[in-house]
C-alpha positions as CSV (number, residue, x, y, z in Angstrom):
1,X,-5.6,2.5,18.8
2,X,-4.4,0.5,15.8
3,X,-2.5,-2.7,16.5
4,X,0.2,-3.8,14.1
5,X,0.3,-7.5,13.2
6,X,3.5,-8.3,11.4
7,X,2.6,-10.3,8.3
8,X,5.3,-10.0,5.6
9,X,4.6,-12.4,2.8
10,X,5.1,-12.8,-1.0
11,X,2.0,-12.1,-3.2
12,X,1.0,-11.5,-6.8
13,X,-0.2,-8.0,-7.5
14,X,-3.8,-8.1,-8.7
15,X,-3.3,-4.9,-10.7
16,X,-0.1,-5.4,-12.7
17,X,0.7,-9.1,-12.1
18,X,4.1,-8.7,-10.5
19,X,5.3,-11.4,-8.2
20,X,6.0,-9.3,-5.2
21,X,8.6,-10.5,-2.7
22,X,8.3,-9.8,1.1
23,X,10.3,-6.9,2.5
24,X,12.1,-8.7,5.4
25,X,12.1,-5.5,7.6
26,X,8.3,-4.7,7.9
27,X,5.1,-6.0,6.5
28,X,4.7,-5.6,2.7
29,X,1.4,-4.0,2.0
30,X,1.5,-2.8,-1.7
31,X,3.2,-3.5,-5.0
32,X,6.5,-1.7,-5.5
33,X,6.0,-1.5,-9.3
34,X,2.5,0.0,-9.6
35,X,2.0,1.0,-5.9
36,X,-1.5,-0.6,-5.8
37,X,-2.6,-2.3,-2.6
38,X,-5.5,-4.5,-1.5
39,X,-8.1,-3.6,1.1
40,X,-7.6,-6.6,3.4
41,X,-6.9,-5.0,6.8
42,X,-9.0,-3.3,9.4
43,X,-6.0,-2.9,11.7
44,X,-2.5,-3.2,10.1
45,X,-1.8,-6.8,9.2
46,X,-5.0,-8.4,10.6
47,X,-6.4,-9.5,7.2
48,X,-9.9,-9.1,8.6
49,X,-11.5,-6.7,6.1
50,X,-14.0,-8.4,3.9
51,X,-13.9,-5.7,1.2
52,X,-10.8,-7.0,-0.5
53,X,-11.1,-4.3,-3.2
54,X,-8.0,-2.9,-5.0
55,X,-6.6,0.2,-3.5
56,X,-5.5,2.8,-6.1
57,X,-2.7,5.2,-5.2
58,X,-4.1,8.7,-5.5
59,X,-1.6,10.9,-3.7
60,X,1.4,11.2,-1.5
61,X,2.2,13.0,1.8
62,X,5.4,13.7,3.7
63,X,5.6,11.6,6.9
64,X,8.6,12.1,9.2
65,X,11.7,11.2,7.1
66,X,9.7,9.3,4.4
67,X,6.4,9.4,2.6
68,X,2.9,7.9,2.9
69,X,1.0,6.8,-0.2
70,X,-2.7,7.8,-0.1
71,X,-5.0,5.1,-1.4
72,X,-8.7,5.0,-2.4
73,X,-10.4,1.6,-2.5
74,X,-12.0,1.1,-5.9
75,X,-14.7,-1.1,-4.4
76,X,-15.9,0.7,-1.3
77,X,-14.3,4.2,-1.6
78,X,-12.5,4.2,1.7
79,X,-9.3,6.2,2.0
80,X,-6.1,4.7,3.5
81,X,-2.4,5.5,3.9
82,X,0.6,3.2,3.8
83,X,4.3,4.1,4.3
84,X,6.5,4.0,1.2
85,X,8.7,0.9,1.0
86,X,12.4,1.1,0.2
87,X,12.0,-0.5,-3.2
88,X,9.0,1.5,-4.4
89,X,8.8,3.0,-7.9
90,X,10.1,6.6,-7.3
91,X,8.9,7.7,-10.7
92,X,5.3,6.9,-9.7
93,X,5.8,8.5,-6.2
94,X,7.0,11.7,-7.9
95,X,4.0,11.6,-10.3
96,X,1.7,11.2,-7.3
97,X,3.3,14.2,-5.6
98,X,2.3,16.3,-8.6
99,X,-1.4,15.5,-7.9
100,X,-1.2,17.6,-4.7
């Protein structure tokens, strides 16, 4: 079972360079502008994954009353899903939904 470790911190997106601010309601795990993430966790928030590759958003799926962004690591190829954040770029989310 996955264990969630609440780490909500500011970071600089390694894909687009945006200075990303923490969410203040859950752990921020991707850039709200370009939606890229970083492959740093084994379990949510643990920062124990040594891969550290960029995670490219490749799709979207409906999840309860929101969406999950589907990622593929550009370094190791692993697939991963993250919940959409309140301030995510909806134009990109709609574009990802067209990939289904």
